[in-house]
C-alpha positions as CSV (number, residue, x, y, z in Angstrom):
1,M,25.7,29.0,15.4
2,E,22.8,26.5,17.0
3,N,19.7,27.2,16.1
4,A,18.2,28.8,19.2
5,H,14.9,26.9,19.1
6,F,16.6,23.9,20.0
7,R,18.5,25.2,22.6
8,H,17.4,23.2,25.8
9,K,15.0,20.8,23.7
10,K,17.5,18.5,22.5
11,G,17.1,14.6,23.3
12,Q,19.8,11.9,23.7
13,K,21.8,12.0,20.3
14,S,21.7,8.8,17.8
15,Q,24.5,7.3,16.4
16,M,23.1,6.7,13.1
17,R,25.9,8.8,10.8
18,S,23.6,9.1,7.9
19,V,19.7,9.4,8.3
20,V,17.2,10.5,5.1
21,V,13.6,11.6,5.4
22,L,11.0,11.7,2.5
23,S,8.9,14.5,3.4
24,G,5.8,16.7,2.7
25,G,3.1,18.3,4.5
26,V,3.1,19.4,8.7
27,G,3.3,15.6,9.7
28,G,6.9,15.4,8.2
29,A,8.2,18.6,8.7
30,R,7.4,18.0,12.6
31,L,9.0,14.6,12.4
32,A,12.0,16.4,11.1
33,Y,12.0,19.0,13.9
34,G,12.4,15.7,16.0
35,L,14.5,14.2,14.2
36,A,17.0,17.7,14.1
37,A,17.1,17.7,17.4
38,Q,18.5,14.0,18.1
39,L,21.1,14.2,15.3
40,P,23.8,16.7,14.4
41,P,23.3,18.3,11.4
42,E,25.6,16.8,9.2
43,S,23.7,13.5,9.9
44,L,20.3,14.4,8.7
45,T,19.3,15.1,5.1
46,I,15.1,15.6,4.6
47,V,13.7,15.3,0.9
48,V,11.1,17.2,0.2
49,N,8.2,16.8,-1.9
50,T,7.9,19.4,-4.4
51,G,5.0,18.3,-6.4
52,D,2.8,21.3,-4.6
53,D,5.2,23.9,-6.3
54,F,3.1,26.6,-8.6
55,I,3.3,29.8,-9.8
56,H,0.9,32.1,-8.5
57,W,1.1,35.6,-8.3
58,G,3.9,35.6,-10.9
59,L,5.9,33.8,-7.6
60,H,7.2,30.7,-7.5
61,V,5.6,28.7,-4.1
62,S,6.8,25.8,-2.8
63,P,4.8,24.7,-0.1
64,D,6.0,21.9,1.4
65,V,9.5,23.3,1.0
66,D,8.4,26.2,2.8
67,T,6.8,24.1,5.6
68,M,10.2,22.4,6.4
69,M,12.1,25.5,6.2
70,Y,9.9,27.2,9.1
71,T,9.1,24.6,11.4
72,L,13.0,23.8,11.6
73,A,13.5,27.4,12.4
74,G,10.7,27.6,14.7
75,L,8.7,30.2,12.8
76,S,6.1,28.2,11.8
77,D,2.4,28.7,12.7
78,E,1.3,25.9,15.1
79,A,-2.5,26.5,15.1
80,Q,-2.9,27.0,11.4
81,G,-0.1,24.1,10.0
82,W,1.6,26.1,7.6
83,G,3.0,29.6,6.8
84,L,4.5,31.7,9.6
85,Q,3.9,32.5,13.1
86,G,2.3,35.8,13.7
87,E,1.6,36.8,10.0
88,T,-0.2,39.6,8.7
89,F,-1.5,39.4,5.3
90,S,-2.2,43.4,4.1
91,S,-0.6,42.5,0.6
92,L,-3.1,39.7,0.4
93,A,-6.3,42.0,1.1
94,M,-4.7,45.3,-1.4
95,V,-4.5,41.8,-4.0
96,G,-8.2,41.5,-3.6
97,R,-9.2,45.0,-3.9
98,Y,-7.4,45.5,-7.4
99,G,-9.2,42.1,-8.3
100,G,-7.1,39.6,-7.8
101,D,-6.7,36.1,-7.1
102,T,-6.9,35.7,-3.0
103,W,-8.1,32.4,-2.7
104,F,-4.0,31.0,-2.1
105,R,-3.1,33.1,1.6
106,L,0.3,34.5,0.8
107,G,1.0,36.3,4.3
108,D,3.4,39.3,4.0
109,R,6.8,38.1,5.5
110,D,5.7,34.9,3.7
111,L,5.9,36.7,0.4
112,A,9.3,37.3,1.4
113,T,10.9,34.1,0.5
114,H,9.0,33.9,-2.7
115,L,10.6,37.0,-4.3
116,M,13.9,35.8,-2.9
117,R,13.6,32.5,-4.8
118,S,11.7,33.5,-8.0
119,E,14.6,36.3,-8.4
120,A,16.8,33.4,-7.8
121,L,15.3,31.2,-10.3
122,A,14.9,33.7,-13.2
123,K,19.0,34.0,-12.6
124,G,19.3,31.1,-13.4
125,D,19.8,29.6,-10.0
126,S,18.6,25.5,-8.9
127,L,15.7,25.2,-6.6
128,T,18.5,23.0,-4.7
129,R,20.9,26.2,-4.3
130,V,18.0,28.6,-3.5
131,T,16.7,26.1,-0.6
132,G,20.2,26.0,0.9
133,R,20.8,29.5,1.3
134,L,17.4,30.6,2.3
135,C,17.7,27.6,5.3
136,D,21.5,29.8,5.8
137,A,19.3,32.8,6.5
138,L,16.8,31.1,8.8
139,G,19.3,29.5,10.9
140,V,18.1,25.5,9.7
141,K,20.9,23.6,9.9
142,A,19.9,19.6,8.8
143,R,20.2,19.8,5.0
144,V,16.9,20.4,3.4
145,L,16.6,18.6,-0.3
146,P,13.9,19.7,-3.1
147,M,13.6,16.4,-4.5
148,S,14.2,17.5,-7.8
149,D,15.3,20.2,-9.9
150,D,13.0,20.2,-12.7
151,V,9.1,20.5,-12.3
152,L,6.9,17.9,-11.7
153,S,2.8,18.6,-10.7
154,T,0.7,16.6,-8.5
155,M,-2.3,16.2,-10.4
156,I,-6.1,15.1,-9.0
157,D,-8.4,13.3,-11.1
158,T,-11.9,14.3,-9.0
159,K,-15.4,13.2,-9.3
160,G,-17.3,16.2,-10.3
161,R,-14.4,18.5,-11.6
162,G,-12.2,16.3,-13.7
163,T,-8.3,17.1,-13.6
164,L,-7.6,19.8,-11.0
165,S,-3.9,21.1,-10.3
166,F,-3.1,20.1,-6.1
167,Q,-3.6,23.5,-5.3
168,D,-6.7,24.1,-6.9
169,W,-8.1,20.8,-5.4
170,F,-6.6,21.0,-1.3
171,V,-6.8,24.7,-1.6
172,R,-9.5,26.4,-3.3
173,Y,-12.0,23.6,-3.3
174,R,-10.5,23.2,-0.2
175,A,-10.1,18.9,-0.7
176,D,-14.0,18.3,-0.7
177,L,-13.9,17.0,-3.8
178,P,-13.6,12.9,-4.1
179,V,-10.5,11.5,-5.6
180,E,-10.4,9.1,-8.2
181,R,-6.6,9.5,-9.3
182,V,-2.9,11.0,-8.4
183,W,-1.1,11.5,-11.2
184,F,1.9,13.4,-11.9
185,K,2.6,15.8,-14.7
186,G,6.2,16.5,-16.2
187,D,9.9,14.9,-16.9
188,A,11.8,15.6,-13.8
189,R,14.5,13.9,-12.1
190,P,15.8,13.6,-8.9
191,T,18.8,15.5,-8.0
192,M,21.9,14.1,-7.6
193,Q,21.7,15.6,-4.0
194,V,19.0,13.4,-3.5
195,I,20.5,10.4,-4.8
196,H,23.8,10.4,-3.2
197,A,22.2,10.9,0.0
198,L,20.0,8.0,-0.4
199,K,22.7,5.8,-1.7
200,N,24.6,6.4,1.5
201,A,22.2,6.7,3.8
202,D,22.2,4.9,7.0
203,L,18.5,4.9,7.3
204,V,15.5,5.9,5.0
205,I,12.4,7.3,7.0
206,I,9.3,7.6,5.2
207,A,7.5,10.7,7.2
208,P,3.9,10.3,8.7
209,S,2.8,12.5,5.1
210,N,0.1,11.2,2.9
211,P,1.7,8.9,0.8
212,Y,-0.5,10.0,-2.4
213,V,0.7,13.5,-2.6
214,S,3.5,14.1,-1.0
215,I,5.8,10.8,-0.7
216,D,4.3,9.2,-3.8
217,P,5.8,12.2,-5.8
218,I,9.5,11.7,-4.5
219,L,9.2,7.9,-5.4
220,S,8.0,8.9,-8.8
221,L,11.0,9.9,-9.8
222,S,13.3,7.9,-11.7
223,G,16.4,6.0,-9.6
224,V,14.5,7.0,-6.3
225,Q,12.9,3.7,-5.2
226,S,15.4,1.7,-7.1
227,V,18.3,2.9,-4.9
228,M,16.2,2.3,-1.9
229,R,16.1,-1.3,-2.7
230,E,19.9,-1.3,-3.6
231,I,21.0,0.0,0.0
232,D,21.5,-1.8,3.2
233,A,19.9,1.0,5.1
234,P,16.5,0.1,6.5
235,V,14.1,1.9,5.0
236,V,11.1,2.5,7.9
237,A,7.6,4.6,7.0
238,V,5.9,6.5,10.4
239,S,2.1,6.1,9.9
240,P,0.1,9.1,9.1
241,I,-3.1,6.9,10.0
242,V,-4.1,6.6,13.8
243,D,-6.8,4.6,14.8
244,G,-8.8,4.9,11.5
245,R,-8.1,8.4,10.8
246,A,-5.0,11.0,9.2
247,I,-4.1,13.4,12.1
248,K,-4.6,15.9,9.4
249,G,-5.8,16.5,6.3
250,P,-8.0,14.7,3.6
251,L,-6.2,11.3,3.7
252,A,-8.4,9.3,5.4
253,A,-10.6,9.7,2.3
254,M,-8.3,9.3,0.2
255,I,-7.2,6.4,1.0
256,R,-11.0,5.0,0.7
257,D,-11.4,6.4,-2.6
258,I,-8.3,5.7,-4.2
259,A,-7.7,1.9,-2.6
260,K,-11.4,1.2,-1.7
261,T,-10.4,0.1,1.6
262,D,-11.4,1.5,5.1
263,A,-8.1,3.8,6.6
264,S,-5.6,1.9,8.5
265,A,-2.0,1.7,9.4
266,Q,-2.0,-1.9,7.2
267,A,-3.4,0.6,4.1
268,I,0.0,2.8,4.4
269,A,1.7,-0.8,4.9
270,L,0.2,-1.7,1.6
271,H,0.3,0.8,0.2
272,Y,4.5,1.2,0.6
273,G,4.8,-2.9,0.0
274,P,8.2,-4.5,-0.2
275,L,10.1,-1.1,-0.3
276,I,9.9,-1.0,3.6
277,R,11.3,-2.9,6.4
278,A,9.4,-1.3,9.2
279,M,6.7,0.6,10.2
280,V,6.0,2.4,13.2
281,I,2.3,3.3,13.9
282,E,0.1,4.1,16.9
283,R,-0.5,1.8,19.5
284,G,-3.8,-0.2,19.1
285,D,-3.4,-0.5,15.1
286,E,-0.3,-2.8,15.3
287,V,-2.5,-6.0,14.7
288,R,-4.1,-4.2,11.3
289,A,-0.7,-3.4,10.2
290,A,1.3,-6.6,10.9
291,D,-1.3,-9.2,10.0
292,Q,-1.0,-8.2,6.5
293,N,2.6,-7.6,5.9
294,E,5.9,-9.2,7.5
295,L,7.4,-6.2,9.0
296,A,9.2,-5.5,12.0
297,V,6.5,-3.2,13.9
298,L,7.1,-0.6,16.6
299,A,3.9,0.5,18.3
300,T,4.1,3.8,20.0
301,S,2.5,6.8,20.4
302,T,2.7,8.5,17.4
303,V,0.7,11.9,17.5
304,M,2.4,15.1,17.6
305,K,0.8,17.7,19.6
306,R,4.0,19.3,21.3
307,L,7.6,20.3,20.8
308,D,8.6,17.4,23.5
309,D,6.4,14.9,21.3
310,R,8.1,15.4,18.4
311,I,11.7,15.1,19.7
312,A,10.2,11.8,21.8
313,L,9.1,10.3,19.0
314,A,12.3,11.1,17.0
315,G,14.3,9.2,19.5
316,R,11.6,6.0,19.4
317,V,12.1,5.6,15.6
318,L,16.0,6.3,15.6
319,A,16.5,3.4,18.9
320,F,14.0,1.4,16.9
321,A,16.1,1.9,13.2
322,E,18.9,0.6,14.9
323,S,17.6,-2.2,16.8
324,L,17.3,-3.5,13.2
325,K,20.8,-3.6,12.0
């Protein structure tokens, strides 16, 4: 049965037969929601960053995968940007009473996701298969693929605290520590499903996600970039920077700290370099992006404040991509 959350919200259907989205974080999930409203489920595959995954309270937590699932299911807390709407935190309070760690706020219903995932993984199931079953249970029809079934951990070299895991830096220290370098620990491979989806894509979209910690973990996996360069399908990036600012999160500061340049659509284009053929950016940012890159550029409204904004932006991205063929 069709996800009820999309009833009366669907836009004009695209003719794209196979769209692959590389995504992580809230911005990526919101664009994916719009694409799910524009495309039939069999035409949309979303490859999600798992570099943020970690073990907490003995449970396997996949923050970006969960954000994607909850957003597509219409269950996400829109104001907070993570977790489930109407969530309660009685378990968290009890853990605190016992003297346990409470810096990472797991909600009561969210715990069910991690419990089911962790139990299945402990029995030898893969993260890909577990994610598929969770999506089915939530009524998510688009194909959501973790980037890998192996462990790859995003590590942050900081000024003042040395090297931290991503969640320590992002949640425990609220991303307040300046970043010197982002790197990835572990020998992980992309799944066969991810490589197959990329090889058969009519379009690859890099979502408006943080390139350093949401997209680069995916691109770091062996074979991903080479496949993206070999396919005939256009690769289109949607800029997460609007008028020199990140819509959400620490990206603007990270660009200044790591790339030693101002945050801009141009900085995003330079980061992805020849991997991308085209870019979607906010109106007014097009000169800064186009001056330094031989890219096809669509300047439009990219801020997704409402559900309708997500669907409208997705429609414009798809139409733009179709014009590149």
